[in-house]
C-alpha positions as MATLAB code, in Angstrom:
seq = 'MVTSGLDATLGFDYSTISGDGSVASFEAGAVHHQPYGIVHGGTYCALVESLASVSAAKWLQDKGLPASVVGVNNSTDFLKAVRSGTVTGRAVPIHRGRSQQLWQVDITDADDRLVAQGRVRLQNLDNRPS';
ca = [
       0.057   -0.283   -0.002;
       2.764    2.326    0.874;
       4.892    1.833   -1.869;
       7.520    4.747   -1.924;
      10.910    6.449   -0.095;
      12.637    4.960    2.858;
       9.833    1.877    3.471;
      10.018    0.461   -0.544;
      13.836    1.195    0.726;
      13.629   -1.602    3.706;
      10.996   -3.528    1.790;
       8.145   -2.503    4.246;
       4.519   -4.566    2.455;
       0.951   -3.204    4.182;
      -1.693   -5.882    4.684;
      -3.371   -3.178    7.181;
      -4.258    0.749    7.036;
      -6.265    1.855    9.996;
      -6.778    4.716   12.036;
      -7.253    1.725   14.642;
      -3.911    0.271   13.882;
      -2.124   -0.925   11.148;
       0.132   -3.818   10.695;
       3.637   -4.045    7.982;
       5.899   -6.612    7.483;
       9.287   -7.340    5.734;
      11.605  -10.678    4.881;
      14.391   -9.691    6.529;
      18.413  -10.521    5.197;
      21.162   -8.709    4.037;
      20.105   -5.692    2.878;
      18.173   -5.277    6.607;
      21.617   -6.521    8.877;
      24.510   -4.602   10.530;
      27.723   -5.776   10.646;
      27.078   -9.063   12.931;
      24.765  -10.247   10.751;
      21.627   -9.754   12.382;
      18.773   -6.700   11.531;
      20.112   -3.314   12.213;
      18.432   -1.582   14.891;
      17.336    1.383   12.362;
      14.992   -1.235   10.943;
      13.515   -1.749   14.074;
      12.595    1.792   14.858;
      11.157    2.802   11.029;
       9.436    0.332   11.112;
       7.813    1.625   13.979;
       8.030    5.126   12.812;
       6.432    4.255   10.024;
       3.710    2.418   11.501;
       2.973    4.451   13.984;
       2.651    7.424   11.022;
       0.326    6.242    8.385;
      -2.577    4.784   11.227;
      -2.519    8.043   12.705;
      -2.805    9.990    9.592;
      -5.716    8.085    8.919;
      -7.635    8.503   12.096;
      -7.783   12.489   11.021;
      -8.424   11.221    7.559;
     -11.580    9.233    8.940;
     -12.142   12.073   10.874;
     -12.591   14.378    8.411;
      -9.609   16.744    9.212;
      -7.477   18.301    7.311;
      -4.626   16.850    8.757;
      -1.192   15.675    8.505;
       1.216   14.244   11.289;
       4.579   14.318   11.781;
       6.977   11.906   14.831;
       7.989   13.581   18.009;
       9.554   10.876   19.987;
      10.725    7.291   19.006;
      11.424    5.049   21.845;
      12.646    1.617   20.261;
      13.677   -1.572   22.268;
      15.137   -4.199   20.913;
      14.433   -6.954   22.481;
      15.414  -10.733   20.234;
      18.195  -11.158   17.611;
      16.638  -11.924   14.272;
      19.080  -12.843   10.869;
      16.343  -13.786    8.646;
      12.890  -14.662    8.123;
       9.289  -12.822    8.156;
       9.721   -9.655   10.789;
       5.481   -8.430   10.675;
       5.279   -4.751   13.288;
       1.817   -4.073   14.365;
       0.590   -0.269   15.424;
      -2.223   -0.183   17.732;
      -2.772    3.571   19.501;
      -2.275    5.117   22.975;
      -3.383    8.044   23.057;
      -5.623    9.701   19.969;
      -6.247   13.214   20.750;
      -6.371   17.002   18.769;
      -2.426   17.626   18.704;
      -0.982   14.245   19.611;
      -1.262   10.536   19.620;
       0.644    8.290   21.207;
       1.592    4.672   19.197;
       2.939    1.742   20.516;
       3.840   -0.775   17.527;
       4.496   -4.592   19.028;
       7.395   -6.324   15.834;
       7.300  -10.453   15.844;
       9.853  -12.848   14.559;
       7.825  -15.863   11.912;
       7.899  -17.740   15.636;
       5.056  -15.007   16.919;
       8.163  -13.972   19.688;
       8.069  -10.396   19.941;
      11.735   -9.029   18.513;
      10.812   -4.854   19.120;
       9.024   -2.823   20.870;
       8.636    0.699   20.316;
       6.724    4.163   20.911;
       5.820    6.870   19.064;
       4.389    9.977   19.746;
       3.683   12.254   16.185;
       2.540   15.813   16.290;
      -1.491   16.152   14.845;
      -0.448   19.108   11.776;
      -3.392   21.572   11.315;
      -3.099   21.322    7.213;
      -6.000   23.668    6.325;
      -5.169   26.919    4.474;
      -3.878   30.164    6.242;
];
């Protein structure tokens, strides 16, 4: 569904985009590795921010608001190393407010083990002409 920019470069495949949560996955491989042969933490951070952002933007769109979002904080913890296989991220809202939103993203491996978890705070931007 999202096929440009960093998401496309990293091979993120969105299966669900919703204002109530989104899901995307990628096939982990050498392109995602850091020098020690495991998925680079930045890949997880990118997935966390992308899932939170598309979900938050969709929520605003569903409410009929002419707004977009930008990330103001991304805190992602890396819990288990992954070398290869399908990695899936699932975003859920924690807080959706007038000016900011907070989303959590759980990232699991092919065996559904939690490998990373992140939270992203997003600023809602008013896109109405001034």
